[in-house]
N, C-alpha and C positions, 0 to 999 in steps of 0.2 A: 391545262390544271398544274398549279404550281406544285413541285416536291419537297419534302423536307430536305435541309441541307444535312441534318443528322438524324439519327433514331431517337435521340433525347428529346423527351417533350420540352424542355426547356429552350431548345434553339432550333426554330424552324424558318425556313424563307417565308412562309407565309404569315407569320406574326411579326408585328411592329412592334420594336422593343423601346417603349416609349422613355424609361428611364435613362437609356442611354442616348437616345436621342436630345433629351433636354440637357442631359450632362455635357454633351458634346456642344450644344448650342449655347450653355452657359460659357463654356471653356472658350467658345467664337466671340462671346461677349467680352469677355475679359482680354482676349487677344487684340481685339479690333478696338477694344478702348483704349488699350495702350498706345497703339498705333496711331489713333485719332489725336493724341496729345500731340502728337508732331506739327500738322498744321494749325492746330488750335493756339499755339504759342508764337505762330509767324508775328503776329504784331509786336509781340514782347521782343522776340530775338531781331527783329527788323529795328527796333529803337536800340537796343541794347548794344549791336553790333555795326549799325549805320548800313545796313545791307540794301541792297536794290532789289527791285521785283525780279530780276534776272537771278540774282544769287538765292533767292527764296525759291523761285523755280529751280534751281540747282538743286538745293536741298531735298526736294519732293523727288527730283529725277533720281537721283543717288539712292534715296531711301526706296523707291518703287523698283527700280532696276535691279538690285539685290533681292528686293522681294517678289521678283518677277523671273528674273533669267535662269534660277535655279529651281523653280517650281516643276517645270516640265521634265527635268533631269531627276528630281527627286520622285516624282510619281512614276515615272518609267522604272526606276530602280526599285521602288517598293511594289509597284505590280509584279516583279518577280521575287523579290525579299521582303515580304512586309515587314516591319518592325514596330512592335506596339509602343517600345521605348522611347521613339522619334518625337511622339507627341511631347512628352514631358521634357525631352532634350531642346527642340524647339524653342519652348516656352524660356528655357533658360537662358538660350542667346538673346532673347528678348528682355530678360532681368538685367543682363550684363550692359545691355546700350541703355536701358532707362538710367542706371546709376553712371554711366559715363556721361548722358546728357545732362545729368543734372550739376556737373562740374565742369562740363566743357565751356572753355573760354576764348574760342574763337570759331570761323568759319569750318576750319578743317577738323576741330575736333567735333565739331556739331555733325559733320559728313560722316565721320568714322563711328560715332555713335548711333544715327540712323542706319548705317550700312548693318551693325549687329542686329537691330531691332527688324531690317528688313530680311536678314538671314533666317532669323527665328519665325516670321512669317512663311518664307519659303518652304522651311521644314514643317511646318504645322498643317497648312491648307490640303496639300494632297492626302494625306494620312487621316485626316478628320474628316475629308469628305469621303473617303472610302469608310470608314466608321458609320457614317451617316448612311450610306448605301446600304451597309451590311444589317443595319437595324431597320431598315425600312420596311421589311417585311412585304415588298412589292409596291409598296405606296411610295415610288421613289421621289416624284414631286413633291407631297407632303413632306417628307424626311428632309430633302432637300431646302425647303422652304423655312422650317424648323430649326435647321442648321443655319440658313443665311440669315434669319431674322435676328438671332443672337450677335451676329457679326455687325448687321446694321444698327442694332440698338446700342451695342458698344461703342459704334461710331459716332451715334447721336448723343450717348452720356459724356462720353470724353470732352468735347468742347465745353458743355457745361460745367464739368468740373474743375477743367483750366481755369474757366471763368471764376469760379469760386475759390480756388485753391492758388493755382500758379500764378495768374496774373496780380492778383493782389500781393502775393507775400514773396514771389520770386521764382527765378529757376530752379534754385537747388531744391524746391519743394517737389520736382518730379520725382526725386528719389523715394519720397513716400509712396508712392503707386507702385513701387517694387514689390510692396506688401500684398497687391492683387496679382501680381506675376507668381508670387509663392504659391497664393491660393489655386491659380489655375495649374501649377504643377501637380500639386496634390490630386486634384480632380483628374487632372489626365493621367496621372500615374493608376489611378481607381479603374478609369476607362481602359488603359492599356491591359489590365488583367484580364477585363472580360474580352477584350480583343484578341488576345493570347488565348485564352479558353474557345473562343468561337473558332479559331485557326485550328486548334486541337481536334474540335469535334467535326470540323469540316474534313480534314485529314484523315481522319479515322473512317469515316464513310463518304468518300467523294461522290457526288451525283453530277447527273451532267446537267449543265445551264441550259435551260428553255430560254429563249430569248423571242420578243413579240416583234422585233424589228423586220420589216419589208426588207426583202434582200435589193441591194442597189450596185450597180457596177460601181467599181472602184472610182472610176472619173467623178463620177455623181456624188460620193461620199467626198470626195476631196474639195468639189466645189461647194458643196454644201457646209463643209467646215469652213471655209473662206468667207461665205456669206455670214456665217454665224462670227466669225472675228471681226468682219467688217460692222456688223451691229455693236459689238462690244466696243470698237473703236468708237461707234458714234456717241454710246451711252456713258462711257468713261472719259472722254474727251469733256462730253459737257458736265459730268460729275467732278471733274478736275476745276472747272470753273467756280463750281459753287462750293467744295471743299475748300478750297485753296485761296479763293479771292472773293468770295461773297462777302465776308467782314470788312474788306477792304472797299468792295464796292457800296455798301451800305453806309461806312463812316464819309467815304468821299461824297457821295451823291445826296445824303440825307442828314450828315453831321451828327450821327449817332456815336454813343462812346463804345469803346473797345468792348465793355462787358455787355452792353446792349447787343453789340453786333454777334457776340458767341451765343447769346438767347436767341437770336433769331436764328442762328446756323444750326441751333439744337433743334428748334422749331422744322426745319427741313429736314434734318437727319432723321427727327422723331418720324416724321411721316415717310421717309424711306423705310425705315424700320416696320411702321404699320403697314404699308404696301407690299413688302416682300413675302409676308405669310399668305399672302393671296395667290401669288403667282405659281406655286406649285399644284396645291389642289385644285385651282381652275385648270390648269395644264391637265391634271390628271383625268379631268371630268370632260373637257371641251377640246381638249387637243392642244400642244404645246405651240404650235406653229399660229394659232390664232393669238394666243396670250404675247407671244414674241411681238406679232405685229401691233395688236394694240397698245402695248406698253411703249415701243418707240416710237411709233409714228404718233400715236395717242397724244403725246406729250408736246408735240409740236405747236399746236395753237397758243398753248399756255407760254412756252419758252419765247415765242415770237412775240408775245404781247409785254412779257415781264420788263423789257428795257423801257416800257413807255408808261409807266403808272407810278402813283406816288407811292411812299412807304407802306402803308396800310396794304395798296393794291399787291406791292412787290412780294410781301410776306404771304398774303393769299395765295397768290400764285405760286411761289416757292413750295409751300406745302401740296398742293394740287399736283405740282410738276412731280415732287418727291414720291407721293401716292403711285401716280402712273408709271413713272420710268422705274420705279424699285422691283416690280414684277418679272421684270426681263430676265435676269439674271439666272435663277433658280429653273425658269423654262428652258433658256437656252443651254444649261449644263446638262440637264436631264435628256435634251434632243442630242446632244453631241454623244452621250453615253449610249443612246440607242442606235446611233449612228455606227459607233466601234464599240461594242460590247466586248467585255471582258477587259477594259483597259481603263478602269474607274479612275485609277491613280494619275495615269498618263493624261487622260483628258481633262481632270480636274486640276492637274498641276498646268498643263497649257492654257486652259480658259483663266483660271485665277492668275497665273503668271501675266497672260496677256492682257488682262484687264489691269492690273497693278502698273504694267510696263505703260500702257496707252495712258493711265492717271499721272505716270511720273513724266512721260513726255509731253502729255498736254499741259501740265503745271509748267514745264520749263518753257514752253513753246508761248503760251499764254502770259507767262511772266514777261517773257523778251518784248511781247506785244504790247502789255500794260505799260513798259517803259517807254516804247515807241509811241504809242496811240492813245494811251489812256487806258483806265480801268473799266469806262463805261463802254468805250470802243469795242473791248474784249466781250461783253455781254451782249452785245448787239451782233457780234459775229459768231458765237456759240449759240445764239438764238436759233440758227438755221441748222444745226446739225441732226436734231430728231428726225429730220426729213429724210435722212438716209434709210430710215426704217422701210421704207418702199420696197427696198432690194428683199424684204421678207418674202415677198409674192413669188421669189425664185425657188424658194427652199421646197423639196420635193413634201409630198403627204405622206410620211412613213407610219401615221397611226391609222389611217383608215376610217372606219366608222366605230371601231372597237369599243369607244368611249360614250357611245350616243345611246342613253339608256331611256 
């Protein structure tokens, strides 16, 4: 039986605070929309500054590393010293990065700009995940999916807005997206006040944390975390091929325009956003291990087929892949928090950070490979990555039969 965190009827552990969940999801949408502008304008930057695919990959690497390396440390620190103001502070770094990107005149200025946006992401994600966890009312999978679908929706909308605004009118128009960052800062300030009140009530009447986790030896927990990180590697290396190079693939293989390629990328990312919302609730109901298995390995037949079909088939398969593969992250993250209870910030920072890091490294490696072998070769190789999902079978069943009703 779950107990209230505080005596007040306004804040109980078994109450799902949907206004806060939707607000933090909207903030995640705005945060990831701003981030997604970076890969969306790669064709523009490549033409303006005569960049190679390797240099395009380096831009992603720098962005993703700044967005990943700091996250576990931010999460570990805020587990001990939660700071409601950090949400708005993180978005302020992203605002500064956008303004700098609008006026960047060379590769080094671009790298500095994306670093600021990456730092903003590092500060935002661990604390935002904690807010979703606190507002979940025990529906952790659902809460994480609501939070995550906002980010994926923002990631899908960003390239579409880039195609409509930045590609036709130029790099300077990136600065106008700072208005969205300011809106996000306002929303996150309001969320921060709720977060502060939540902590005050919790401190007034601390309760014992009751976990549903099956006790596992330390070595099994470590092995399970490693397996989950391997699955993150397979998912985000494949996602790097799509988010960074799908537009180039479509342009080269099918001769579509830059704007058309952005619309097709939007179709893939919209499917990712739609599929995300399913992973958490289905994991709550049927068990996260099954959802992880289906999400990663289930995409393999479609990724293997994608390099061998025409334009229409490519877009259809990309949408199917997006729907399937997107449900994994919410299930993986909640599974990890159940393995290591009481460390939501650290776990969220580790997994978000590792995901971004793998996306960055993947983009750099795939960019180099594209320069050496061609962009179509990259997609032929990446098609095999979801097969790594077979390692899910080695994960312990920590949920038992508790969700079978």
